[in-house]
C-alpha positions in Angstrom: -91.2 -141.7 -36.9 -88.9 -138.8 -35.7 -85.8 -137.6 -37.6 -83.9 -138.7 -34.6 -85.2 -142.4 -34.7 -84.5 -142.3 -38.5 -81.0 -141.5 -37.7 -80.4 -143.8 -35.1 -81.7 -146.3 -37.9 -79.1 -145.3 -40.3 -76.5 -145.3 -37.5 -77.4 -149.0 -36.9 -77.4 -150.1 -40.5 -73.7 -148.1 -40.9 -75.4 -145.7 -43.4 -73.7 -142.7 -41.4 -70.6 -140.9 -42.1 -67.7 -141.5 -39.7 -68.3 -138.0 -38.3 -71.9 -138.2 -37.9 -71.5 -141.7 -36.3 -69.3 -140.0 -33.7 -71.7 -137.3 -33.1 -74.6 -139.8 -32.6 -72.7 -142.1 -30.3 -71.7 -139.2 -28.3 -75.4 -138.4 -28.1 -76.3 -141.7 -27.0 -73.7 -141.8 -24.3 -74.9 -138.3 -22.9 -78.7 -138.4 -23.3 -80.5 -141.4 -21.6 -83.6 -140.9 -23.5 -81.8 -141.0 -26.5 -80.1 -144.2 -25.3 -83.7 -145.9 -24.7 -84.7 -144.8 -28.2 -81.6 -146.6 -29.6 -82.3 -149.5 -27.5 -85.6 -149.9 -29.0 -84.2 -149.3 -32.5 -82.0 -152.1 -32.0 -84.7 -154.4 -30.6 -87.0 -153.6 -33.7 -84.1 -154.3 -36.1 -83.3 -157.5 -34.5 -87.2 -158.6 -34.7 -87.1 -157.7 -38.2 -84.1 -159.7 -39.2 -85.1 -163.0 -37.2 -89.0 -162.9 -38.3 -88.0 -163.0 -41.9 -88.7 -166.2 -43.4 -86.2 -167.7 -45.6 -86.3 -167.8 -49.3 -84.8 -169.7 -51.9 -82.1 -167.7 -53.7 -82.8 -166.9 -57.6 -80.0 -167.5 -60.1 -79.9 -164.0 -61.0 -79.4 -163.2 -57.4 -76.6 -165.6 -57.4 -74.9 -164.2 -60.2 -74.7 -160.8 -59.0 -73.6 -161.8 -55.5 -70.6 -163.7 -57.2 -69.9 -160.7 -59.4 -69.8 -158.7 -56.1 -67.2 -161.1 -54.6 -65.1 -161.0 -57.9 -64.9 -157.2 -58.1 -64.7 -155.7 -54.7 -65.8 -152.0 -54.7 -65.3 -151.0 -51.2 -62.6 -148.6 -50.2 -59.4 -150.0 -48.9 -58.7 -148.3 -45.5 -55.1 -147.2 -44.6 -53.0 -149.4 -42.3 -49.9 -148.9 -40.5 -46.9 -149.0 -42.5 -45.5 -151.8 -40.3 -47.9 -154.3 -42.1 -46.3 -154.1 -45.4 -43.3 -155.5 -43.9 -45.1 -158.9 -43.3 -44.1 -161.3 -46.2 -45.1 -164.9 -44.9 -43.5 -167.9 -47.2 -46.7 -169.9 -48.4 -46.5 -173.9 -48.1 -47.2 -175.6 -51.3 -50.3 -177.3 -49.8 -53.0 -175.0 -48.6 -54.0 -175.8 -44.9 -57.8 -175.9 -44.6 -58.3 -176.7 -41.0 -58.8 -180.0 -38.8 -55.1 -180.0 -38.2 -55.6 -179.6 -34.2 -58.5 -182.3 -33.7 -57.8 -185.2 -31.2 -60.2 -187.6 -29.7 -61.9 -187.3 -26.3 -59.8 -190.2 -24.8 -56.6 -188.1 -25.5 -57.6 -186.0 -22.6 -56.5 -189.1 -20.5 -58.8 -187.7 -17.3 -62.1 -189.2 -17.5 -63.6 -185.9 -15.7 -62.4 -183.7 -18.7 -63.9 -186.0 -21.2 -67.4 -185.9 -19.4 -67.0 -182.1 -19.0 -66.7 -181.7 -22.6 -69.8 -184.1 -23.2 -72.2 -182.5 -21.1 -71.2 -179.0 -22.4 -71.9 -179.9 -25.8 -75.1 -181.6 -24.8 -75.8 -178.2 -23.3 -75.2 -176.5 -26.6 -77.6 -178.6 -28.1 -80.3 -177.5 -26.0 -79.4 -173.8 -26.1 -79.2 -173.8 -29.9 -82.9 -175.0 -30.1 -83.9 -172.0 -27.9 -82.0 -169.6 -29.9 -82.3 -170.6 -33.3 -84.1 -168.8 -36.2 -87.4 -170.5 -35.4 -87.6 -170.3 -31.7 -89.8 -168.0 -29.6 -86.6 -166.0 -28.4 -85.8 -165.2 -32.1 -89.2 -163.4 -32.3 -88.7 -161.6 -28.9 -90.5 -163.7 -26.6 -87.7 -164.6 -23.9 -89.8 -166.3 -21.6 -88.7 -170.0 -22.2 -85.3 -169.1 -22.9 -85.3 -167.5 -19.4 -86.7 -170.5 -17.8 -84.5 -173.0 -19.3 -81.6 -171.1 -18.9 -80.8 -171.8 -15.3 -81.3 -175.8 -15.9 -79.3 -176.0 -18.9 -75.9 -178.0 -18.3 -73.4 -175.2 -19.2 -70.5 -175.0 -17.2 -68.8 -171.5 -17.9 -65.3 -171.4 -16.7 -64.6 -168.7 -14.2 -61.7 -166.3 -14.6 -58.4 -167.8 -13.9 -59.9 -171.2 -13.3 -58.1 -172.9 -16.2 -55.0 -172.0 -14.9 -55.5 -173.5 -11.4 -57.0 -177.0 -12.5 -53.6 -178.4 -13.6 -54.7 -179.3 -17.3 -53.0 -176.4 -18.7 -49.5 -177.1 -17.4 -48.5 -178.2 -20.8 -50.4 -176.3 -23.6 -48.0 -177.3 -26.2 -49.9 -181.0 -26.0 -52.8 -181.0 -29.0 -55.2 -182.7 -26.4 -54.5 -179.9 -23.9 -55.1 -177.5 -26.6 -58.4 -178.8 -27.9 -59.6 -178.6 -24.1 -58.2 -175.0 -23.9 -59.9 -174.3 -27.3 -63.5 -175.1 -26.0 -63.1 -173.4 -22.8 -61.5 -169.7 -23.7 -62.7 -168.9 -27.0 -66.3 -168.1 -27.4 -67.5 -169.7 -24.1 -66.8 -166.7 -21.8 -68.7 -164.5 -23.6 -71.7 -166.8 -23.9 -71.7 -166.8 -20.2 -72.0 -163.0 -20.2 -75.2 -163.1 -22.3 -76.7 -166.2 -20.4 -76.2 -164.2 -17.4 -78.5 -161.3 -18.8 -80.9 -163.7 -19.7 -80.9 -165.3 -16.4 -81.2 -162.0 -14.7 -84.1 -161.0 -16.9 -82.3 -158.2 -18.6 -81.8 -159.8 -21.7 -83.2 -158.8 -25.0 -83.9 -160.3 -28.7 -80.6 -159.0 -29.7 -78.9 -160.7 -26.8 -80.7 -164.1 -27.8 -79.6 -163.4 -31.5 -76.0 -163.0 -30.1 -76.5 -166.2 -28.2 -77.3 -168.1 -31.2 -74.0 -166.9 -33.2 -72.2 -168.1 -30.0 -73.8 -171.2 -29.5 -73.3 -172.2 -33.0 -69.5 -171.2 -33.2 -69.0 -173.0 -29.9 -70.2 -176.2 -31.2 -68.2 -176.0 -34.5 -65.2 -175.2 -32.5 -66.0 -178.2 -30.3 -66.4 -180.7 -33.2 -63.1 -179.5 -35.0 -61.3 -179.8 -31.5 -62.5 -183.4 -30.7 -63.1 -185.6 -33.9 -65.4 -188.1 -31.9 -67.7 -185.5 -30.2 -70.1 -185.6 -32.9 -68.8 -187.6 -35.8 -71.8 -187.2 -38.2 -71.9 -183.6 -38.1 -68.1 -183.1 -38.1 -68.3 -185.5 -41.5 -70.6 -182.2 -42.7 -68.1 -179.7 -41.5 -65.2 -181.4 -43.4 -67.0 -181.4 -46.9 -65.7 -178.6 -49.6 -67.9 -175.6 -48.7 -66.5 -172.0 -49.3 -67.2 -169.4 -46.6 -67.2 -165.8 -47.2 -65.8 -162.9 -45.4 -69.6 -161.7 -44.9 -70.6 -164.5 -42.5 -67.8 -163.0 -40.0 -68.9 -159.2 -40.9 -72.9 -160.3 -40.2 -72.3 -161.7 -36.7 -69.5 -159.5 -35.4 -71.0 -156.0 -36.9 -72.5 -154.2 -34.2 -72.1 -157.1 -31.6 -71.4 -156.7 -28.0 -68.4 -159.0 -26.8 -67.1 -159.7 -23.3 -64.4 -161.7 -21.8 -64.5 -161.5 -18.1 -64.9 -157.9 -18.2 -67.5 -155.1 -19.0 -69.0 -155.6 -22.5 -67.7 -153.6 -25.3 -69.2 -152.8 -28.8 -67.5 -154.2 -32.0 -67.1 -152.3 -35.4 -66.6 -153.4 -38.6 -64.0 -151.6 -40.8 -63.2 -152.6 -44.1 -64.0 -156.1 -45.3 -63.6 -157.5 -48.5 -66.0 -159.4 -50.7 -65.2 -162.9 -51.1 -64.2 -166.5 -49.6 -61.6 -167.0 -47.0 -62.0 -170.6 -46.2 -63.0 -174.0 -47.8 -64.4 -176.0 -45.1 -66.3 -175.6 -42.2 -63.6 -177.1 -39.9 -61.2 -174.4 -41.3 -63.7 -171.5 -40.8 -64.3 -173.0 -37.1 -60.7 -172.7 -36.5 -60.6 -169.4 -38.0 -63.4 -168.2 -35.9 -61.7 -169.8 -32.7 -58.6 -167.2 -33.6 -60.6 -164.2 -34.1 -62.1 -165.0 -30.7 -58.8 -165.5 -29.1 -57.6 -162.3 -30.4 -60.8 -160.3 -29.4 -60.6 -161.9 -26.0 -56.9 -160.5 -25.6 -58.0 -156.8 -27.2 -61.1 -156.4 -25.9 -60.2 -157.1 -22.3 -57.3 -154.4 -22.8 -59.2 -151.6 -24.6 -60.3 -148.4 -22.9 -64.0 -149.1 -23.2 -64.0 -153.2 -24.0 -64.7 -152.4 -27.7 -62.6 -152.9 -30.7 -63.0 -152.8 -34.7 -62.4 -155.8 -37.1 -61.2 -155.6 -40.5 -60.5 -158.1 -43.3 -58.1 -157.4 -46.1 -56.7 -159.5 -48.9 -54.7 -157.1 -50.5 -52.3 -156.4 -48.2 -50.3 -159.6 -48.2 -50.1 -161.7 -51.2 -52.4 -164.7 -51.1 -53.4 -164.1 -47.6 -56.3 -162.6 -45.7 -54.9 -160.2 -43.2 -57.3 -160.0 -40.1 -56.7 -156.6 -38.1 -58.2 -156.0 -34.7 -57.9 -152.3 -33.5 -58.8 -150.6 -30.1 -57.9 -147.6 -28.2 -55.4 -149.0 -25.3 -53.1 -147.3 -22.6 -49.2 -147.9 -23.4 -49.0 -150.3 -20.3 -51.9 -152.4 -21.7 -50.4 -152.3 -25.4 -47.0 -153.3 -23.7 -48.8 -156.2 -21.6 -50.4 -157.5 -24.9 -47.1 -157.3 -26.8 -45.4 -159.3 -24.3 -48.2 -161.9 -24.1 -47.9 -162.6 -27.9 -44.0 -162.5 -27.6 -43.8 -165.2 -24.7 -42.2 -168.5 -25.7 -43.2 -171.4 -23.6 -42.3 -171.1 -20.1 -44.5 -173.1 -17.4 -43.9 -170.7 -14.5 -45.1 -167.7 -16.3 -48.1 -168.9 -18.5 -51.7 -167.4 -17.5 -54.9 -167.6 -19.5 -54.0 -164.8 -21.7 -50.8 -166.8 -22.8 -52.9 -169.5 -23.5 -55.1 -167.7 -26.0 -51.9 -166.3 -27.7 -50.6 -169.7 -27.7 -54.1 -171.2 -29.6 -53.5 -168.7 -32.3 -49.8 -169.1 -32.9 -50.3 -173.1 -32.8 -52.9 -172.6 -35.5 -50.7 -170.2 -37.7 -47.7 -172.8 -37.0 -49.9 -175.5 -38.8 -51.3 -173.4 -41.5 -47.6 -172.3 -42.3 -45.8 -175.4 -41.6 -43.5 -173.6 -38.9 -41.3 -175.6 -36.6 -42.7 -173.8 -33.4 -45.7 -171.9 -32.4 -43.2 -169.0 -31.3 -41.8 -168.6 -34.7 -45.2 -167.2 -35.9 -44.5 -164.2 -33.8 -40.7 -164.0 -34.9 -41.8 -164.0 -38.4 -44.5 -161.4 -37.9 -47.5 -163.7 -38.7 -49.1 -162.3 -35.4 -48.2 -159.2 -33.4 -49.3 -155.9 -32.4 -48.4 -152.6 -33.4 -48.5 -149.1 -31.7 -50.4 -146.2 -33.9 -50.9 -143.0 -31.9 -53.0 -144.2 -29.1 -54.2 -147.4 -30.8 -53.1 -151.0 -30.7 -53.4 -153.1 -34.3 -53.4 -156.6 -33.7 -52.9 -158.5 -37.0 
């Protein structure tokens, strides 16, 4: 193994210093041979992770993991001073998800109900093709490539939601549930499915599809209570979900929202639980995808950084997305988050923002979703040439 290859492995595992990481990123961007070598390193790491057989965790390891969760040892990164002004008034009863759920019949239109049902059935097929025990997880994409074209997965085209009439009243819960299933993780899934269908996919892409498929199905179950009632019953059980689950699936991932794919980096992540139930985690996932779609599509290179901090705001977890943006795109994003309900001016970016604000409204018992922005529970700040989206 060459020194360069070892350095690329260290970079992929997050072991390099920020300065060394910048140097290796420049080298990958400027030297095609290095880029090819880096692609091979990532492929090997994906195969290594997915081929490892699951093992029963012993009591000693459980105790050490709990100890780490209780005593975070990571260095907290500095955030803009504006974040310290966020001081929400917390409700007495903690919100643990599920408040935005409706039944399929609430959609009214039978074609929309059928569309959701067919999409979920397609997800079930895709899940088996990209699971940890699938051939794709071991690097053999032949079966996935053959099946990708026949699976019933209707990925919405950009701006198609605006023109179909269902989104004219995004404040209604049934419409929000529909929008949540169409605009959160599904567009990025379409990007990776296209790569697989073109024959340019990799084991890493299959692994990303696994995470996206799993999240999409959880979001759909949490949005429509009668879509898969038995699995939803499992999702509603008390089960802590830690910040590490988010870090695992976002760290080093590619993300696309009707645009070029960008690289996702993970900054500071505290160690410990963030949700109590799977339905709550699904709503948290949905919010992160919405914010990622909003910021990633407006960043300079399609990429962004995610941080999770539990020390800046008392009794809350602060999720922050950061990316280099132009002043114009920063202003567009700020206007999108600030916009109150106005039927004539809404577009799909507004729907994404509205979904997050509605979720925050449920959690903090606000009178209207727009209050989430006025009370600084969501927003974006300009810091040098970057947009910070808390």
